[in-house]
N, C-alpha and C positions, 0 to 999 in steps of 0.2 A: 504494500500500500504506500502511496506517495505521501509526502509530508503534508501537502495541502489538503488531501482527503482526510488524513488523521486529525488535522486541526478543525476541519469542518465538522467531523463527527463529535469531537470534544466540545465544540461550541454548541452544537445541537443538543447534546446531553446536558450541558450547562443551562440551557434554556428550559428544558423539560424538568430536570432535577439537579439544581445547582451543586449540591455537595457531591453527587456522584461524578459529575464531570471533573471537578477539582480533584477528587480522590483518585480517579483513573490517571490523571496527569502527574500528581505529586505524591500520592500515597497518603499516609496518615501523618503528614507534617502540619505545621502551623497554618498553612493556607487552607487546608481542609477544615480545621476547627473554626477559623475565622468565617469561612463560608457557611458552615453549619449554624453558627450563632446568628449571623446576619439573616439567614433563611428563616430561622425560628422567629426573629423579630419582624420579618416581613419578606414576602416572596421576591419582590422587586429588588431590594438591596442585595439579596443573595445572588440573583441573576447578574446584576451589574458587577458585583465583585468577582463572580466566577468567570465571566467573560473577560474581565480585566486581567485576572490571574492567569488565565490560559493564554491570552494573546501577548502578554508582556514578555 
């Protein structure tokens, strides 16, 4: 699979379920926990952070 396709799938998963997309990219590191907390506070902040974390 090409890198662009992998990034597209990661972003799609981040929109559907933000912590899952971040977990698949980073594992159980601090990015995952930040995304999980933001998703619990509100779905939109979780999506925004997940897309940011995956694309940075």
